[in-house]
C-alpha positions as CSV (number, residue, x, y, z in Angstrom):
1,M,0.0,-0.1,-0.1
2,T,1.6,3.3,-1.0
3,E,1.2,6.4,1.3
4,P,-0.6,9.4,0.2
5,I,1.9,12.3,-0.4
6,S,-0.2,14.4,2.4
7,Q,0.8,11.6,4.9
8,V,4.4,11.1,4.0
9,N,5.0,14.9,4.3
10,Q,3.2,15.1,7.6
11,I,5.6,11.9,8.7
12,L,8.9,13.5,7.3
13,G,7.7,16.8,9.1
14,Q,7.3,15.2,12.3
15,P,9.3,16.8,15.1
16,I,11.5,14.4,16.7
17,Y,13.6,15.8,20.0
18,I,17.4,14.7,19.5
19,G,20.7,15.9,20.3
20,G,19.2,18.7,22.3
21,A,16.5,20.2,19.7
22,N,13.8,19.2,17.6
23,R,14.5,18.6,14.2
24,P,12.1,17.4,11.6
25,F,12.2,13.4,11.4
26,G,12.9,13.1,7.5
27,E,16.1,15.2,8.2
28,L,17.7,12.8,10.5
29,T,20.8,11.3,9.5
30,R,22.0,7.6,9.9
31,D,24.0,8.5,13.0
32,D,21.1,10.4,14.4
33,V,18.8,7.3,14.0
34,F,21.2,4.9,15.3
35,T,22.0,7.2,18.5
36,R,18.0,7.1,19.0
37,A,17.9,3.3,19.1
38,D,20.7,3.1,21.1
39,E,19.2,5.5,23.5
40,L,15.9,4.1,23.5
41,R,17.3,0.4,24.1
42,A,19.5,1.3,27.2
43,A,16.1,2.8,28.6
44,V,14.5,-0.5,28.2
45,G,13.9,-2.2,31.7
46,W,11.2,-4.0,33.6
47,G,7.5,-2.8,34.0
48,P,6.2,0.2,32.0
49,T,9.6,0.8,30.3
50,A,9.6,-2.7,28.5
51,R,7.1,-1.2,26.2
52,V,10.2,0.7,24.7
53,A,11.7,-2.4,23.3
54,P,9.7,-2.7,20.3
55,V,10.5,1.0,19.7
56,A,14.1,1.1,19.8
57,Q,14.1,-2.3,17.5
58,A,12.0,-0.2,15.1
59,W,14.6,2.5,15.1
60,R,17.4,-0.3,14.9
61,E,15.4,-1.5,11.6
62,L,15.2,2.3,10.5
63,A,18.5,2.4,10.6
64,L,19.7,-0.5,9.0
65,A,17.5,0.4,5.9
66,M,19.3,3.5,5.8
67,E,22.4,1.5,5.5
68,R,21.3,-0.7,2.8
69,A,19.6,1.9,0.8
70,G,22.9,4.5,1.4
71,A,20.4,6.6,2.5
72,A,21.9,10.2,4.3
73,S,18.6,11.0,5.7
74,V,15.4,9.7,6.6
75,G,13.8,11.5,3.8
76,A,15.6,9.8,1.2
77,L,14.0,6.5,2.0
78,D,10.9,4.7,0.1
79,P,7.7,6.3,1.1
80,E,5.8,3.2,1.7
81,L,8.6,1.8,4.1
82,L,8.2,5.0,6.2
83,G,4.5,4.6,6.4
84,T,4.8,0.9,7.5
85,L,8.0,2.0,10.2
86,A,6.3,5.5,11.4
87,P,3.7,3.9,13.7
88,R,6.2,1.3,15.1
89,L,9.0,4.5,15.7
90,W,6.0,6.3,17.6
91,V,6.6,9.0,14.7
92,R,2.9,8.6,13.9
93,L,0.4,7.1,16.2
94,P,-0.4,3.3,15.5
95,G,-3.8,2.9,14.1
């Protein structure tokens, strides 16, 4: 299923707090994404923080997809992939 352009633009423009500032999701680099995955993985624990584990895994998948595609930023990835990953990354709410 192809994501409508307006939804892709909304996903790419979603502010993500990283490196001490809010930045559009589409501008995040591979290093940013790997860092985010590592930060989230480090936050995983017992109880409520266990819910962070699948989100950390999704960020890791995004980083690996960027690496495979040779994408310098999230915005360079396939829109369909972004539409699939966005809810798992909590960039777009699931559902």
